[in-house]
C-alpha positions as CSV (number, residue, x, y, z in Angstrom):
1,M,37.3,-15.0,-57.3
2,V,37.7,-15.8,-61.0
3,K,34.8,-17.6,-62.5
4,L,34.3,-19.2,-65.9
5,E,30.7,-19.9,-67.0
6,N,30.0,-22.2,-69.9
7,I,33.2,-21.3,-71.8
8,S,33.7,-22.7,-75.3
9,F,36.7,-22.1,-77.5
10,S,38.0,-23.2,-80.9
11,Y,41.1,-22.6,-82.9
12,N,39.2,-23.2,-86.1
13,K,35.5,-23.2,-87.1
14,K,35.3,-27.0,-87.5
15,Q,35.6,-28.2,-84.0
16,E,35.4,-26.8,-80.5
17,F,38.6,-27.5,-78.5
18,I,37.0,-26.4,-75.2
19,K,33.3,-26.9,-74.8
20,D,30.9,-25.6,-72.2
21,L,33.5,-25.5,-69.4
22,S,32.7,-24.0,-66.0
23,L,35.2,-23.5,-63.2
24,E,36.0,-21.3,-60.2
25,F,39.4,-20.2,-58.9
26,K,39.2,-19.3,-55.2
27,S,40.5,-15.9,-54.0
28,G,43.7,-15.9,-52.0
29,E,44.7,-19.3,-53.1
30,V,47.2,-20.9,-55.4
31,T,45.6,-23.1,-58.1
32,T,47.7,-25.1,-60.6
33,I,46.5,-26.4,-63.9
34,L,48.0,-29.8,-64.8
35,G,47.7,-31.9,-67.9
36,P,49.6,-33.4,-70.9
37,N,50.7,-31.3,-73.8
38,G,47.7,-30.1,-75.8
39,S,45.3,-30.5,-73.0
40,G,44.1,-26.9,-73.0
41,K,46.1,-25.6,-69.9
42,S,47.6,-22.6,-71.5
43,T,44.5,-21.9,-73.6
44,L,42.4,-21.7,-70.4
45,L,45.0,-19.4,-68.8
46,H,45.1,-17.1,-71.9
47,M,41.3,-16.8,-71.9
48,I,41.4,-15.7,-68.2
49,S,43.9,-13.0,-69.2
50,T,41.7,-12.2,-72.2
51,Y,44.6,-12.7,-74.5
52,L,42.3,-15.3,-76.2
53,K,38.6,-14.6,-76.5
54,P,36.1,-17.5,-75.8
55,K,33.7,-18.4,-78.6
56,S,30.9,-18.4,-76.0
57,G,30.4,-18.1,-72.3
58,K,31.6,-15.5,-69.8
59,I,34.5,-15.0,-67.5
60,Y,34.1,-13.0,-64.3
61,L,36.5,-11.4,-61.8
62,G,34.3,-11.0,-58.8
63,D,31.2,-9.3,-60.2
64,K,33.0,-7.8,-63.2
65,D,32.4,-9.4,-66.6
66,L,35.9,-9.3,-68.2
67,G,34.4,-9.5,-71.7
68,K,32.9,-6.0,-71.1
69,L,36.2,-4.4,-69.9
70,K,39.0,-2.8,-72.0
71,Q,42.4,-4.4,-71.9
72,K,43.9,-1.5,-69.9
73,E,41.2,-1.8,-67.3
74,I,41.7,-5.6,-67.0
75,A,45.4,-5.0,-66.5
76,K,44.6,-3.3,-63.2
77,Y,43.1,-6.5,-61.9
78,I,45.0,-9.3,-63.6
79,S,48.7,-9.6,-64.4
80,C,50.5,-12.3,-66.4
81,V,53.9,-13.9,-66.8
82,Y,54.1,-16.1,-69.9
83,Q,56.3,-19.1,-70.7
84,E,58.7,-17.1,-72.8
85,N,59.2,-13.4,-72.0
86,E,61.3,-11.0,-74.0
87,A,62.8,-7.6,-73.3
88,P,65.1,-5.2,-75.2
89,D,68.8,-6.0,-74.7
90,D,69.6,-2.6,-73.3
91,I,66.8,-2.4,-70.6
92,T,67.7,-2.6,-66.9
93,V,65.7,-4.6,-64.4
94,R,64.3,-1.5,-62.8
95,D,63.1,-0.1,-66.1
96,L,61.5,-3.5,-67.0
97,V,59.6,-3.5,-63.7
98,A,58.5,0.1,-64.3
99,F,56.6,-1.1,-67.4
100,G,54.1,-2.6,-64.9
101,R,53.1,0.9,-64.0
102,T,52.3,2.1,-67.6
103,I,48.6,1.5,-67.0
104,Y,48.5,4.1,-64.3
105,P,48.7,7.9,-64.4
106,N,52.1,9.6,-64.3
107,V,51.1,13.2,-64.5
108,K,50.8,14.5,-60.9
109,K,53.6,14.4,-58.4
110,E,51.5,12.0,-56.3
111,D,51.2,9.7,-59.3
112,K,54.9,9.6,-59.9
113,E,55.6,9.0,-56.2
114,E,53.1,6.1,-56.1
115,N,54.6,4.6,-59.2
116,E,58.1,4.7,-57.7
117,R,56.8,3.2,-54.5
118,M,55.3,0.3,-56.3
119,I,58.4,-0.3,-58.3
120,D,60.5,-0.4,-55.1
121,F,57.9,-2.7,-53.5
122,A,58.0,-5.1,-56.4
123,L,61.8,-5.2,-56.5
124,K,62.0,-5.9,-52.7
125,A,59.2,-8.5,-52.7
126,T,60.9,-10.5,-55.4
127,G,64.4,-10.2,-53.9
128,I,66.0,-8.4,-56.8
129,E,66.8,-5.0,-55.4
130,E,70.5,-5.6,-55.6
131,I,70.4,-6.3,-59.4
132,Q,67.9,-3.6,-60.4
133,D,70.6,-1.7,-62.4
134,K,71.7,-4.8,-64.3
135,K,70.7,-5.4,-67.9
136,V,68.0,-8.0,-68.2
137,V,69.9,-9.7,-71.0
138,N,72.7,-10.5,-68.5
139,L,70.5,-12.2,-65.9
140,S,70.3,-15.9,-65.1
141,G,67.1,-17.7,-66.0
142,G,65.9,-17.6,-62.4
143,Q,66.7,-13.9,-62.0
144,K,64.9,-13.1,-65.3
145,Q,61.7,-14.8,-64.2
146,R,61.9,-12.9,-60.9
147,A,62.2,-9.7,-62.9
148,F,59.1,-10.4,-65.0
149,I,57.2,-11.5,-61.9
150,A,58.2,-8.2,-60.3
151,M,56.9,-6.3,-63.4
152,S,53.6,-8.0,-63.0
153,L,53.7,-7.3,-59.2
154,A,54.2,-3.6,-59.9
155,Q,50.8,-3.6,-61.7
156,N,49.3,-4.0,-58.2
157,T,46.7,-6.6,-59.2
158,G,45.0,-9.1,-57.0
159,V,45.4,-12.0,-59.6
160,L,48.6,-13.3,-61.0
161,L,48.6,-15.7,-63.9
162,L,51.8,-17.8,-64.6
163,D,52.1,-19.9,-67.7
164,E,54.8,-22.6,-67.1
165,P,57.0,-20.2,-65.0
166,T,59.7,-22.9,-64.5
167,T,60.2,-23.9,-68.1
168,Y,63.9,-23.9,-69.2
169,L,65.1,-23.5,-65.5
170,D,67.3,-25.9,-63.6
171,I,65.9,-27.4,-60.4
172,F,67.5,-24.8,-58.2
173,H,65.9,-21.9,-60.0
174,Q,62.6,-23.8,-60.4
175,I,62.3,-24.1,-56.6
176,E,63.5,-20.5,-56.2
177,V,60.7,-19.2,-58.5
178,L,58.0,-21.4,-56.9
179,D,59.1,-20.4,-53.4
180,L,58.6,-16.8,-54.6
181,V,55.1,-17.6,-55.9
182,K,54.1,-19.1,-52.6
183,K,55.5,-16.1,-50.7
184,L,53.5,-13.7,-52.9
185,N,50.4,-15.7,-52.1
186,E,51.0,-16.0,-48.3
187,E,52.4,-12.5,-47.6
188,Y,50.4,-10.4,-50.0
189,K,47.3,-12.6,-50.4
190,M,47.5,-12.7,-54.2
191,T,45.3,-15.1,-56.1
192,I,47.6,-17.2,-58.3
193,V,46.7,-19.5,-61.2
194,M,49.6,-21.2,-62.8
195,V,50.3,-23.9,-65.4
196,L,52.9,-26.5,-64.4
197,H,54.1,-29.8,-65.8
198,D,55.7,-31.2,-62.7
199,I,53.1,-33.1,-60.6
200,N,55.1,-33.1,-57.4
201,Q,55.7,-29.3,-57.7
202,A,52.0,-28.9,-58.1
203,I,51.3,-31.0,-55.0
204,K,53.8,-29.0,-52.9
205,Y,52.9,-25.4,-54.0
206,S,49.2,-25.6,-54.7
207,D,46.1,-25.2,-52.6
208,N,44.0,-26.6,-55.5
209,I,44.7,-28.5,-58.6
210,V,42.8,-28.7,-61.9
211,I,43.7,-31.6,-64.2
212,M,42.8,-31.3,-67.9
213,K,42.9,-33.5,-70.9
214,N,41.7,-32.9,-74.4
215,G,40.1,-29.5,-73.4
216,K,38.1,-31.0,-70.6
217,I,38.5,-30.9,-66.8
218,I,39.2,-34.4,-65.5
219,E,39.6,-33.6,-61.8
220,E,39.6,-30.5,-59.6
221,G,40.2,-30.1,-55.9
222,T,42.9,-30.3,-53.3
223,P,46.2,-32.1,-54.2
224,K,45.2,-35.0,-51.9
225,S,41.8,-35.4,-53.4
226,V,42.8,-35.3,-57.1
227,I,46.4,-36.7,-57.3
228,N,46.2,-40.5,-57.2
229,E,47.3,-43.5,-59.2
230,K,44.0,-43.7,-61.1
231,S,43.9,-40.0,-62.2
232,I,47.5,-40.0,-63.3
233,K,47.1,-43.1,-65.3
234,T,43.9,-41.8,-66.9
235,V,45.5,-38.4,-67.9
236,Y,49.1,-39.3,-68.6
237,N,49.1,-43.0,-69.4
238,V,51.7,-43.5,-66.7
239,E,51.5,-45.9,-63.8
240,G,53.0,-45.0,-60.4
241,I,52.6,-44.9,-56.7
242,I,51.7,-42.2,-54.2
243,C,54.1,-42.0,-51.3
244,N,53.3,-40.2,-48.1
245,V,56.2,-38.7,-46.1
246,D,53.9,-38.0,-43.3
247,K,50.3,-36.9,-42.9
248,E,51.0,-33.6,-44.5
249,E,53.2,-34.4,-47.5
250,M,52.9,-36.7,-50.4
251,Y,54.6,-37.2,-53.8
252,F,54.1,-39.2,-56.9
253,V,56.7,-41.8,-58.2
254,P,56.2,-43.0,-61.8
255,T,56.9,-46.7,-62.3
256,K,56.2,-47.3,-66.0
257,V,54.6,-46.0,-69.2
258,C,51.3,-47.8,-70.0
């Protein structure tokens, strides 16, 4: 479980962007953070990763206060894939994935064997074994995202943070990446927190949704409990209707901008 207690954050000294925010992300579930541009989605995610430091408040992973841990120690519990990821032009997929093991020892024979085992596992779990010798620079957008997710998976953490993992991808590769995210959650019980813009993708792939606006939490809960005409209009200034395919599936159809 990731828990935020009374978190405040500001990009300047004049005004707090996020103020006294408390939130819990349940273990073993996929939570998506939604909201318009500038709502605080990525800021919140970056504070969980400790890339950004809160002005006040605490962030816990289980009973561990992340503010008291060194970055290398945090990397054993939380891995991240950001919106834009870069790699040297000459690096292969396998070598990129191997970077996920740099936080672990590589001195003893047993250490090296474990590192190789985890690299193989990450490649297989993300379905990129066959392209492991390719240069990352030559990959498609979807393949590249899979490679960076594999690098995070090689860290062997229980929590994976994804900041807009489908940005710049066509619809085929968006679904491909999100299907992988759901697979990692269901098969390997990873706790996943991701930022998305697409409301319907959030509905389909999330156990829980957090909706933000202006640095505040507007709604949080299951997709069915938080996604409705009123909440979408309040947050996005867009009117629309909720359609139900059956008792299990729903989707949002925008009708007009308010």
